[in-house]
All heavy atoms as TSV, in Angstrom:
chain	resi	resn	atom	element	x	y	z
A	1	MET	N	N	-5.762	5.335	-19.406
A	1	MET	CA	C	-6.351	5.058	-18.118
A	1	MET	C	C	-6.501	6.369	-17.366
A	1	MET	O	O	-5.588	7.199	-17.292
A	1	MET	CB	C	-5.458	4.026	-17.358
A	1	MET	CG	C	-6.024	3.756	-15.995
A	1	MET	SD	S	-5.023	2.641	-14.989
A	1	MET	CE	C	-4.786	1.302	-16.061
A	2	SER	N	N	-7.578	6.559	-16.795
A	2	SER	CA	C	-7.871	7.820	-16.027
A	2	SER	C	C	-7.139	7.778	-14.706
A	2	SER	O	O	-6.864	6.679	-14.153
A	2	SER	CB	C	-9.376	8.098	-15.867
A	2	SER	OG	O	-9.834	7.312	-14.800
A	3	THR	N	N	-6.827	8.893	-14.168
A	3	THR	CA	C	-6.191	9.043	-12.863
A	3	THR	C	C	-7.092	8.411	-11.840
A	3	THR	O	O	-6.602	7.812	-10.868
A	3	THR	CB	C	-5.959	10.537	-12.564
A	3	THR	OG1	O	-5.164	11.047	-13.670
A	3	THR	CG2	C	-5.231	10.702	-11.253
A	4	PHE	N	N	-8.387	8.602	-11.909
A	4	PHE	CA	C	-9.279	8.073	-10.938
A	4	PHE	C	C	-9.154	6.497	-10.818
A	4	PHE	O	O	-9.078	5.915	-9.785
A	4	PHE	CB	C	-10.743	8.433	-11.231
A	4	PHE	CG	C	-11.721	7.943	-10.231
A	4	PHE	CD1	C	-11.834	8.518	-8.981
A	4	PHE	CD2	C	-12.560	6.851	-10.524
A	4	PHE	CE1	C	-12.754	8.020	-8.040
A	4	PHE	CE2	C	-13.463	6.375	-9.619
A	4	PHE	CZ	C	-13.559	6.945	-8.355
A	5	ASN	N	N	-9.068	5.860	-12.021
A	5	ASN	CA	C	-8.862	4.442	-12.036
A	5	ASN	C	C	-7.567	4.027	-11.438
A	5	ASN	O	O	-7.480	2.993	-10.717
A	5	ASN	CB	C	-9.035	3.847	-13.442
A	5	ASN	CG	C	-10.431	3.915	-13.953
A	5	ASN	OD1	O	-11.366	3.847	-13.121
A	5	ASN	ND2	N	-10.646	3.981	-15.229
A	6	GLU	N	N	-6.537	4.737	-11.761
A	6	GLU	CA	C	-5.220	4.477	-11.154
A	6	GLU	C	C	-5.233	4.530	-9.666
A	6	GLU	O	O	-4.716	3.726	-8.983
A	6	GLU	CB	C	-4.133	5.372	-11.718
A	6	GLU	CG	C	-3.905	5.150	-13.223
A	6	GLU	CD	C	-2.875	6.183	-13.822
A	6	GLU	OE1	O	-2.025	6.615	-13.062
A	6	GLU	OE2	O	-3.032	6.427	-14.994
A	7	ALA	N	N	-5.832	5.597	-9.143
A	7	ALA	CA	C	-5.954	5.819	-7.695
A	7	ALA	C	C	-6.747	4.606	-7.085
A	7	ALA	O	O	-6.400	4.094	-6.039
A	7	ALA	CB	C	-6.611	7.130	-7.301
A	8	ASP	N	N	-7.885	4.236	-7.703
A	8	ASP	CA	C	-8.650	3.168	-7.251
A	8	ASP	C	C	-7.894	1.850	-7.201
A	8	ASP	O	O	-7.929	1.075	-6.301
A	8	ASP	CB	C	-9.922	2.928	-8.100
A	8	ASP	CG	C	-10.989	3.945	-7.746
A	8	ASP	OD1	O	-10.929	4.612	-6.735
A	8	ASP	OD2	O	-11.986	4.056	-8.538
A	9	GLN	N	N	-7.100	1.601	-8.245
A	9	GLN	CA	C	-6.291	0.393	-8.273
A	9	GLN	C	C	-5.190	0.392	-7.224
A	9	GLN	O	O	-4.916	-0.656	-6.586
A	9	GLN	CB	C	-5.666	0.293	-9.710
A	9	GLN	CG	C	-6.618	-0.082	-10.753
A	9	GLN	CD	C	-5.980	-0.213	-12.134
A	9	GLN	OE1	O	-4.779	0.033	-12.271
A	9	GLN	NE2	N	-6.783	-0.529	-13.140
A	10	LEU	N	N	-4.679	1.535	-6.957
A	10	LEU	CA	C	-3.731	1.691	-5.785
A	10	LEU	C	C	-4.370	1.331	-4.484
A	10	LEU	O	O	-3.803	0.576	-3.721
A	10	LEU	CB	C	-3.129	3.057	-5.717
A	10	LEU	CG	C	-1.958	3.403	-6.610
A	10	LEU	CD1	C	-1.593	4.913	-6.507
A	10	LEU	CD2	C	-0.738	2.598	-6.156
A	11	LEU	N	N	-5.530	1.827	-4.317
A	11	LEU	CA	C	-6.280	1.508	-3.023
A	11	LEU	C	C	-6.608	0.056	-2.932
A	11	LEU	O	O	-6.444	-0.542	-1.838
A	11	LEU	CB	C	-7.626	2.346	-2.972
A	11	LEU	CG	C	-7.433	3.816	-2.710
A	11	LEU	CD1	C	-8.792	4.513	-2.778
A	11	LEU	CD2	C	-6.812	4.015	-1.352
A	12	VAL	N	N	-6.947	-0.628	-3.972
A	12	VAL	CA	C	-7.164	-2.031	-3.938
A	12	VAL	C	C	-5.866	-2.789	-3.605
A	12	VAL	O	O	-5.845	-3.658	-2.760
A	12	VAL	CB	C	-7.706	-2.558	-5.319
A	12	VAL	CG1	C	-7.715	-4.059	-5.400
A	12	VAL	CG2	C	-9.124	-2.052	-5.536
A	13	ARG	N	N	-4.764	-2.397	-4.234
A	13	ARG	CA	C	-3.472	-3.036	-3.953
A	13	ARG	C	C	-3.035	-2.774	-2.440
A	13	ARG	O	O	-2.574	-3.679	-1.792
A	13	ARG	CB	C	-2.437	-2.456	-4.869
A	13	ARG	CG	C	-2.547	-2.943	-6.300
A	13	ARG	CD	C	-1.552	-2.356	-7.270
A	13	ARG	NE	N	-0.205	-2.692	-6.882
A	13	ARG	CZ	C	0.856	-2.012	-7.269
A	13	ARG	NH1	N	0.687	-0.997	-8.146
A	13	ARG	NH2	N	2.079	-2.340	-6.873
A	14	ILE	N	N	-3.330	-1.576	-1.976
A	14	ILE	CA	C	-3.004	-1.208	-0.603
A	14	ILE	C	C	-3.805	-2.174	0.377
A	14	ILE	O	O	-3.170	-2.662	1.326
A	14	ILE	CB	C	-3.291	0.278	-0.330
A	14	ILE	CG1	C	-2.208	1.124	-1.003
A	14	ILE	CG2	C	-3.331	0.581	1.194
A	14	ILE	CD1	C	-2.506	2.574	-1.112
A	15	GLU	N	N	-5.024	-2.289	0.120
A	15	GLU	CA	C	-5.878	-3.077	1.044
A	15	GLU	C	C	-5.426	-4.554	0.985
A	15	GLU	O	O	-5.353	-5.171	2.048
A	15	GLU	CB	C	-7.391	-2.927	0.693
A	15	GLU	CG	C	-8.288	-3.602	1.609
A	15	GLU	CD	C	-8.150	-3.107	3.081
A	15	GLU	OE1	O	-7.791	-1.912	3.280
A	15	GLU	OE2	O	-8.301	-3.907	3.990
A	16	ARG	N	N	-5.146	-5.123	-0.176
A	16	ARG	CA	C	-4.655	-6.473	-0.323
A	16	ARG	C	C	-3.312	-6.627	0.437
A	16	ARG	O	O	-3.119	-7.670	1.157
A	16	ARG	CB	C	-4.507	-6.884	-1.734
A	16	ARG	CG	C	-5.803	-7.086	-2.498
A	16	ARG	CD	C	-5.553	-7.594	-3.850
A	16	ARG	NE	N	-6.825	-7.736	-4.587
A	16	ARG	CZ	C	-6.949	-7.645	-5.875
A	16	ARG	NH1	N	-5.857	-7.453	-6.645
A	16	ARG	NH2	N	-8.123	-7.782	-6.485
A	17	LEU	N	N	-2.465	-5.730	0.270
A	17	LEU	CA	C	-1.208	-5.827	0.996
A	17	LEU	C	C	-1.323	-5.650	2.487
A	17	LEU	O	O	-0.602	-6.368	3.216
A	17	LEU	CB	C	-0.225	-4.751	0.360
A	17	LEU	CG	C	1.291	-5.059	0.478
A	17	LEU	CD1	C	1.584	-6.439	-0.147
A	17	LEU	CD2	C	2.043	-4.017	-0.308
A	18	ARG	N	N	-2.198	-4.862	2.963
A	18	ARG	CA	C	-2.463	-4.713	4.380
A	18	ARG	C	C	-2.906	-6.064	4.944
A	18	ARG	O	O	-2.457	-6.458	6.010
A	18	ARG	CB	C	-3.555	-3.654	4.637
A	18	ARG	CG	C	-3.000	-2.256	4.631
A	18	ARG	CD	C	-4.140	-1.314	4.994
A	18	ARG	NE	N	-3.659	0.063	5.081
A	18	ARG	CZ	C	-4.377	1.095	4.849
A	18	ARG	NH1	N	-5.659	1.008	4.529
A	18	ARG	NH2	N	-3.891	2.317	4.915
A	19	LYS	N	N	-3.851	-6.672	4.278
A	19	LYS	CA	C	-4.332	-7.980	4.772
A	19	LYS	C	C	-3.183	-9.026	4.747
A	19	LYS	O	O	-3.061	-9.811	5.743
A	19	LYS	CB	C	-5.485	-8.427	3.856
A	19	LYS	CG	C	-6.759	-7.649	4.141
A	19	LYS	CD	C	-7.906	-8.082	3.269
A	19	LYS	CE	C	-9.080	-7.226	3.435
A	19	LYS	NZ	N	-10.209	-7.624	2.538
A	20	LYS	N	N	-2.395	-9.041	3.706
A	20	LYS	CA	C	-1.261	-9.958	3.619
A	20	LYS	C	C	-0.262	-9.681	4.760
A	20	LYS	O	O	0.164	-10.610	5.403
A	20	LYS	CB	C	-0.584	-9.879	2.298
A	20	LYS	CG	C	0.597	-10.829	2.110
A	20	LYS	CD	C	1.159	-10.719	0.732
A	20	LYS	CE	C	2.300	-11.676	0.561
A	20	LYS	NZ	N	2.886	-11.613	-0.784
A	21	MET	N	N	0.018	-8.399	4.983
A	21	MET	CA	C	0.988	-8.090	6.033
A	21	MET	C	C	0.460	-8.508	7.389
A	21	MET	O	O	1.226	-9.053	8.197
A	21	MET	CB	C	1.235	-6.564	6.068
A	21	MET	CG	C	2.337	-6.176	7.071
A	21	MET	SD	S	2.679	-4.388	7.042
A	21	MET	CE	C	1.220	-3.717	7.717
A	22	THR	N	N	-0.775	-8.358	7.614
A	22	THR	CA	C	-1.391	-8.861	8.911
A	22	THR	C	C	-1.231	-10.308	9.049
A	22	THR	O	O	-0.859	-10.833	10.146
A	22	THR	CB	C	-2.888	-8.403	8.991
A	22	THR	OG1	O	-2.949	-6.979	8.907
A	22	THR	CG2	C	-3.504	-8.827	10.328
A	23	ARG	N	N	-1.598	-11.028	8.000
A	23	ARG	CA	C	-1.479	-12.514	8.080
A	23	ARG	C	C	-0.046	-12.957	8.396
A	23	ARG	O	O	0.183	-13.790	9.218
A	23	ARG	CB	C	-1.961	-13.183	6.773
A	23	ARG	CG	C	-3.487	-13.261	6.633
A	23	ARG	CD	C	-3.872	-14.178	5.461
A	23	ARG	NE	N	-3.157	-13.910	4.219
A	23	ARG	CZ	C	-3.531	-13.077	3.259
A	23	ARG	NH1	N	-4.652	-12.400	3.402
A	23	ARG	NH2	N	-2.837	-12.891	2.199
A	24	VAL	N	N	0.934	-12.425	7.615
A	24	VAL	CA	C	2.278	-12.833	7.744
A	24	VAL	C	C	2.816	-12.407	9.156
A	24	VAL	O	O	3.473	-13.167	9.785
A	24	VAL	CB	C	3.134	-12.137	6.625
A	24	VAL	CG1	C	4.622	-12.331	6.955
A	24	VAL	CG2	C	2.790	-12.741	5.243
A	25	ALA	N	N	2.486	-11.224	9.592
A	25	ALA	CA	C	2.909	-10.754	10.911
A	25	ALA	C	C	2.417	-11.676	12.068
A	25	ALA	O	O	3.111	-12.006	12.979
A	25	ALA	CB	C	2.552	-9.283	11.192
A	26	LEU	N	N	1.152	-12.118	11.931
A	26	LEU	CA	C	0.604	-12.964	12.929
A	26	LEU	C	C	1.242	-14.289	12.931
A	26	LEU	O	O	1.368	-15.021	14.006
A	26	LEU	CB	C	-0.922	-13.067	12.754
A	26	LEU	CG	C	-1.649	-11.742	13.196
A	26	LEU	CD1	C	-3.140	-11.932	12.782
A	26	LEU	CD2	C	-1.491	-11.416	14.610
A	27	LEU	N	N	1.594	-14.797	11.715
A	27	LEU	CA	C	2.209	-16.158	11.611
A	27	LEU	C	C	3.669	-16.153	11.937
A	27	LEU	O	O	4.200	-17.020	12.583
A	27	LEU	CB	C	1.966	-16.698	10.198
A	27	LEU	CG	C	0.529	-17.080	9.861
A	27	LEU	CD1	C	0.402	-17.435	8.376
A	27	LEU	CD2	C	0.135	-18.316	10.736
A	28	GLU	N	N	4.397	-15.174	11.373
A	28	GLU	CA	C	5.851	-15.185	11.503
A	28	GLU	C	C	6.420	-14.141	12.440
A	28	GLU	O	O	7.631	-14.215	12.732
A	28	GLU	CB	C	6.396	-14.888	10.078
A	28	GLU	CG	C	6.051	-15.928	9.024
A	28	GLU	CD	C	6.650	-15.615	7.690
A	28	GLU	OE1	O	7.605	-14.844	7.582
A	28	GLU	OE2	O	6.124	-16.167	6.670
A	29	GLY	N	N	5.613	-13.199	12.939
A	29	GLY	CA	C	6.027	-12.176	13.830
A	29	GLY	C	C	6.159	-10.871	13.086
A	29	GLY	O	O	6.411	-10.805	11.858
A	30	PHE	N	N	5.955	-9.809	13.873
A	30	PHE	CA	C	5.971	-8.443	13.188
A	30	PHE	C	C	7.253	-8.031	12.822
A	30	PHE	O	O	7.396	-7.131	12.017
A	30	PHE	CB	C	5.391	-7.438	14.301
A	30	PHE	CG	C	3.892	-7.580	14.495
A	30	PHE	CD1	C	3.430	-8.438	15.454
A	30	PHE	CD2	C	3.038	-6.917	13.694
A	30	PHE	CE1	C	2.050	-8.630	15.638
A	30	PHE	CE2	C	1.647	-7.066	13.893
A	30	PHE	CZ	C	1.157	-7.933	14.859
A	31	THR	N	N	8.381	-8.604	13.284
A	31	THR	CA	C	9.681	-8.211	12.894
A	31	THR	C	C	10.362	-9.239	11.980
A	31	THR	O	O	11.548	-9.094	11.705
A	31	THR	CB	C	10.614	-7.949	14.088
A	31	THR	OG1	O	10.640	-9.126	14.863
A	31	THR	CG2	C	10.035	-6.813	14.902
A	32	SER	N	N	9.584	-10.174	11.440
A	32	SER	CA	C	10.186	-11.122	10.519
A	32	SER	C	C	10.614	-10.396	9.256
A	32	SER	O	O	9.986	-9.386	8.875
A	32	SER	CB	C	9.157	-12.229	10.266
A	32	SER	OG	O	8.143	-11.713	9.350
A	33	PRO	N	N	11.569	-10.955	8.547
A	33	PRO	CA	C	12.011	-10.342	7.274
A	33	PRO	C	C	10.875	-10.137	6.285
A	33	PRO	O	O	10.781	-9.129	5.632
A	33	PRO	CB	C	13.066	-11.289	6.736
A	33	PRO	CG	C	13.621	-12.027	7.956
A	33	PRO	CD	C	12.410	-12.100	8.940
A	34	GLU	N	N	9.921	-11.148	6.187
A	34	GLU	CA	C	8.905	-11.056	5.242
A	34	GLU	C	C	7.883	-9.917	5.646
A	34	GLU	O	O	7.370	-9.156	4.870
A	34	GLU	CB	C	8.142	-12.361	5.159
A	34	GLU	CG	C	6.969	-12.380	4.146
A	34	GLU	CD	C	7.428	-12.177	2.705
A	34	GLU	OE1	O	8.629	-12.117	2.400
A	34	GLU	OE2	O	6.526	-12.170	1.786
A	35	SER	N	N	7.578	-9.836	6.946
A	35	SER	CA	C	6.666	-8.767	7.441
A	35	SER	C	C	7.303	-7.390	7.150
A	35	SER	O	O	6.614	-6.447	6.717
A	35	SER	CB	C	6.498	-8.906	8.961
A	35	SER	OG	O	5.788	-10.051	9.282
A	36	ILE	N	N	8.582	-7.272	7.344
A	36	ILE	CA	C	9.235	-5.961	7.088
A	36	ILE	C	C	9.221	-5.635	5.609
A	36	ILE	O	O	8.965	-4.549	5.223
A	36	ILE	CB	C	10.653	-6.001	7.653
A	36	ILE	CG1	C	10.639	-6.033	9.196
A	36	ILE	CG2	C	11.498	-4.795	7.198
A	36	ILE	CD1	C	11.940	-6.270	9.862
A	37	ARG	N	N	9.496	-6.683	4.785
A	37	ARG	CA	C	9.472	-6.435	3.329
A	37	ARG	C	C	8.143	-5.967	2.886
A	37	ARG	O	O	7.965	-4.954	2.115
A	37	ARG	CB	C	9.889	-7.722	2.653
A	37	ARG	CG	C	9.982	-7.551	1.066
A	37	ARG	CD	C	10.024	-8.858	0.305
A	37	ARG	NE	N	8.770	-9.583	0.415
A	37	ARG	CZ	C	7.646	-9.225	-0.207
A	37	ARG	NH1	N	7.593	-8.182	-0.997
A	37	ARG	NH2	N	6.575	-9.987	-0.010
A	38	ILE	N	N	7.040	-6.639	3.332
A	38	ILE	CA	C	5.709	-6.235	2.978
A	38	ILE	C	C	5.426	-4.843	3.504
A	38	ILE	O	O	4.811	-4.074	2.804
A	38	ILE	CB	C	4.724	-7.335	3.485
A	38	ILE	CG1	C	4.904	-8.674	2.804
A	38	ILE	CG2	C	3.238	-6.786	3.268
A	38	ILE	CD1	C	4.118	-9.782	3.390
A	39	SER	N	N	5.797	-4.566	4.656
A	39	SER	CA	C	5.601	-3.217	5.233
A	39	SER	C	C	6.238	-2.137	4.422
A	39	SER	O	O	5.615	-1.080	4.189
A	39	SER	CB	C	6.117	-3.212	6.674
A	39	SER	OG	O	5.982	-1.956	7.240
A	40	GLN	N	N	7.426	-2.446	3.949
A	40	GLN	CA	C	8.151	-1.441	3.127
A	40	GLN	C	C	7.466	-1.265	1.784
A	40	GLN	O	O	7.294	-0.139	1.287
A	40	GLN	CB	C	9.585	-1.890	2.923
A	40	GLN	CG	C	10.418	-1.743	4.140
A	40	GLN	CD	C	11.769	-2.342	4.082
A	40	GLN	OE1	O	12.005	-3.282	3.279
A	40	GLN	NE2	N	12.712	-1.942	4.967
A	41	GLU	N	N	7.001	-2.334	1.223
A	41	GLU	CA	C	6.205	-2.281	-0.054
A	41	GLU	C	C	4.927	-1.468	0.162
A	41	GLU	O	O	4.537	-0.709	-0.642
A	41	GLU	CB	C	5.960	-3.700	-0.547
A	41	GLU	CG	C	5.251	-3.733	-1.906
A	41	GLU	CD	C	5.029	-5.168	-2.412
A	41	GLU	OE1	O	5.583	-6.133	-1.852
A	41	GLU	OE2	O	4.233	-5.303	-3.375
A	42	LEU	N	N	4.283	-1.718	1.249
A	42	LEU	CA	C	3.042	-0.992	1.583
A	42	LEU	C	C	3.358	0.459	1.777
A	42	LEU	O	O	2.561	1.323	1.274
A	42	LEU	CB	C	2.419	-1.545	2.877
A	42	LEU	CG	C	1.095	-0.971	3.305
A	42	LEU	CD1	C	0.023	-1.041	2.251
A	42	LEU	CD2	C	0.588	-1.675	4.553
A	43	ASP	N	N	4.416	0.752	2.459
A	43	ASP	CA	C	4.799	2.189	2.570
A	43	ASP	C	C	4.950	2.899	1.222
A	43	ASP	O	O	4.542	4.035	1.047
A	43	ASP	CB	C	6.125	2.338	3.359
A	43	ASP	CG	C	5.959	2.140	4.834
A	43	ASP	OD1	O	4.794	2.091	5.294
A	43	ASP	OD2	O	6.979	1.904	5.487
A	44	GLU	N	N	5.608	2.223	0.296
A	44	GLU	CA	C	5.767	2.750	-1.071
A	44	GLU	C	C	4.445	3.045	-1.748
A	44	GLU	O	O	4.263	4.058	-2.326
A	44	GLU	CB	C	6.637	1.846	-1.907
A	44	GLU	CG	C	8.068	1.817	-1.473
A	44	GLU	CD	C	8.915	0.852	-2.350
A	44	GLU	OE1	O	8.536	0.509	-3.425
A	44	GLU	OE2	O	9.973	0.391	-1.830
A	45	LEU	N	N	3.559	2.069	-1.658
A	45	LEU	CA	C	2.227	2.243	-2.248
A	45	LEU	C	C	1.466	3.396	-1.590
A	45	LEU	O	O	0.823	4.218	-2.301
A	45	LEU	CB	C	1.374	0.951	-2.115
A	45	LEU	CG	C	1.750	-0.182	-3.036
A	45	LEU	CD1	C	0.827	-1.353	-2.747
A	45	LEU	CD2	C	1.630	0.201	-4.501
A	46	LEU	N	N	1.559	3.468	-0.272
A	46	LEU	CA	C	0.873	4.621	0.399
A	46	LEU	C	C	1.468	5.952	0.028
A	46	LEU	O	O	0.713	6.889	-0.190
A	46	LEU	CB	C	0.974	4.424	1.934
A	46	LEU	CG	C	0.145	3.240	2.466
A	46	LEU	CD1	C	0.542	2.930	3.865
A	46	LEU	CD2	C	-1.367	3.557	2.386
A	47	ASN	N	N	2.755	6.002	-0.090
A	47	ASN	CA	C	3.398	7.263	-0.577
A	47	ASN	C	C	2.985	7.641	-2.005
A	47	ASN	O	O	2.695	8.771	-2.285
A	47	ASN	CB	C	4.960	7.155	-0.495
A	47	ASN	CG	C	5.428	7.164	0.936
A	47	ASN	OD1	O	4.820	7.650	1.833
A	47	ASN	ND2	N	6.600	6.581	1.086
A	48	THR	N	N	2.872	6.628	-2.853
A	48	THR	CA	C	2.451	6.842	-4.206
A	48	THR	C	C	1.012	7.381	-4.240
A	48	THR	O	O	0.695	8.332	-4.940
A	48	THR	CB	C	2.562	5.608	-5.023
A	48	THR	OG1	O	3.928	5.156	-5.074
A	48	THR	CG2	C	2.022	5.827	-6.494
A	49	TYR	N	N	0.164	6.749	-3.428
A	49	TYR	CA	C	-1.231	7.193	-3.376
A	49	TYR	C	C	-1.326	8.636	-2.840
A	49	TYR	O	O	-2.101	9.449	-3.297
A	49	TYR	CB	C	-2.053	6.231	-2.510
A	49	TYR	CG	C	-3.509	6.655	-2.390
A	49	TYR	CD1	C	-4.384	6.440	-3.459
A	49	TYR	CD2	C	-3.958	7.269	-1.232
A	49	TYR	CE1	C	-5.686	6.822	-3.341
A	49	TYR	CE2	C	-5.319	7.626	-1.147
A	49	TYR	CZ	C	-6.128	7.450	-2.221
A	49	TYR	OH	O	-7.463	7.844	-2.109
A	50	ASP	N	N	-0.544	8.922	-1.814
A	50	ASP	CA	C	-0.534	10.261	-1.226
A	50	ASP	C	C	-0.093	11.309	-2.283
A	50	ASP	O	O	-0.720	12.414	-2.343
A	50	ASP	CB	C	0.390	10.338	-0.030
A	50	ASP	CG	C	0.261	11.588	0.806
A	50	ASP	OD1	O	-0.898	11.936	1.104
A	50	ASP	OD2	O	1.263	12.228	1.109
A	51	LYS	N	N	0.866	10.982	-3.085
A	51	LYS	CA	C	1.301	11.874	-4.176
A	51	LYS	C	C	0.214	12.178	-5.149
A	51	LYS	O	O	-0.045	13.257	-5.595
A	51	LYS	CB	C	2.533	11.378	-4.861
A	51	LYS	CG	C	3.817	11.446	-4.073
A	51	LYS	CD	C	4.979	10.805	-4.748
A	51	LYS	CE	C	6.166	10.740	-3.842
A	51	LYS	NZ	N	7.279	10.001	-4.455
A	52	TYR	N	N	-0.539	11.103	-5.451
A	52	TYR	CA	C	-1.665	11.151	-6.413
A	52	TYR	C	C	-2.694	12.117	-5.852
A	52	TYR	O	O	-3.230	13.039	-6.512
A	52	TYR	CB	C	-2.328	9.854	-6.636
A	52	TYR	CG	C	-1.933	9.159	-7.838
A	52	TYR	CD1	C	-0.640	8.679	-8.044
A	52	TYR	CD2	C	-2.837	8.948	-8.947
A	52	TYR	CE1	C	-0.264	8.043	-9.172
A	52	TYR	CE2	C	-2.450	8.242	-10.066
A	52	TYR	CZ	C	-1.170	7.847	-10.214
A	52	TYR	OH	O	-0.808	7.193	-11.330
A	53	LYS	N	N	-3.005	11.941	-4.550
A	53	LYS	CA	C	-4.062	12.796	-3.873
A	53	LYS	C	C	-3.638	14.267	-3.939
A	53	LYS	O	O	-4.410	15.124	-4.279
A	53	LYS	CB	C	-4.277	12.366	-2.453
A	53	LYS	CG	C	-5.127	11.198	-2.320
A	53	LYS	CD	C	-5.420	10.780	-0.867
A	53	LYS	CE	C	-5.246	11.801	0.170
A	53	LYS	NZ	N	-5.473	11.383	1.495
A	54	HIS	N	N	-2.388	14.533	-3.583
A	54	HIS	CA	C	-1.925	15.966	-3.529
A	54	HIS	C	C	-1.871	16.583	-4.959
A	54	HIS	O	O	-2.220	17.651	-5.115
A	54	HIS	CB	C	-0.550	16.022	-2.899
A	54	HIS	CG	C	-0.613	15.823	-1.398
A	54	HIS	ND1	N	-1.451	16.568	-0.563
A	54	HIS	CD2	C	0.047	14.970	-0.575
A	54	HIS	CE1	C	-1.344	16.139	0.646
A	54	HIS	NE2	N	-0.422	15.178	0.698
A	55	LYS	N	N	-1.411	15.764	-5.867
A	55	LYS	CA	C	-1.300	16.237	-7.288
A	55	LYS	C	C	-2.697	16.610	-7.860
A	55	LYS	O	O	-2.832	17.655	-8.456
A	55	LYS	CB	C	-0.650	15.188	-8.135
A	55	LYS	CG	C	-0.381	15.681	-9.552
A	55	LYS	CD	C	0.318	14.630	-10.359
A	55	LYS	CE	C	0.530	15.042	-11.814
A	55	LYS	NZ	N	1.224	14.049	-12.592
A	56	TYR	N	N	-3.643	15.751	-7.687
A	56	TYR	CA	C	-4.944	15.971	-8.301
A	56	TYR	C	C	-5.933	16.774	-7.474
A	56	TYR	O	O	-6.885	17.240	-7.959
A	56	TYR	CB	C	-5.476	14.682	-8.798
A	56	TYR	CG	C	-4.642	14.135	-9.952
A	56	TYR	CD1	C	-3.694	13.113	-9.739
A	56	TYR	CD2	C	-4.708	14.681	-11.198
A	56	TYR	CE1	C	-2.928	12.679	-10.722
A	56	TYR	CE2	C	-3.846	14.275	-12.216
A	56	TYR	CZ	C	-2.993	13.281	-11.973
A	56	TYR	OH	O	-2.125	12.824	-12.993
A	57	ASN	N	N	-5.647	16.871	-6.203
A	57	ASN	CA	C	-6.539	17.723	-5.393
A	57	ASN	C	C	-6.111	19.221	-5.420
A	57	ASN	O	O	-6.890	20.098	-5.100
A	57	ASN	CB	C	-6.532	17.269	-3.887
A	57	ASN	CG	C	-7.346	15.993	-3.622
A	57	ASN	OD1	O	-8.254	15.701	-4.461
A	57	ASN	ND2	N	-7.093	15.318	-2.600
A	58	ASN	N	N	-4.862	19.433	-5.797
A	58	ASN	CA	C	-4.349	20.780	-5.898
A	58	ASN	C	C	-4.378	21.352	-7.297
A	58	ASN	O	O	-3.856	22.391	-7.541
A	58	ASN	CB	C	-2.943	20.837	-5.290
A	58	ASN	CG	C	-2.883	20.584	-3.805
A	58	ASN	OD1	O	-3.770	20.902	-3.119
A	58	ASN	ND2	N	-1.854	19.995	-3.386
A	59	SER	N	N	-4.923	20.558	-8.204
A	59	SER	CA	C	-4.984	20.989	-9.621
A	59	SER	C	C	-6.007	21.984	-9.869
A	59	SER	O	O	-7.067	22.022	-9.259
A	59	SER	CB	C	-5.115	19.830	-10.560
A	59	SER	OG	O	-4.026	18.942	-10.472
């Protein structure tokens, strides 16, 4: 699998998780355990994507 495809897949996952986080936060509250869990998962994905960008933009 190429790096470009991996980055694209990360972006798709990030967008899906953002939408899910918004739905959950509006239904359960922004500080609900589920909202926080999703937010942490989203942070991890964003950090992974950022590492990809830096790694392949600086090559």
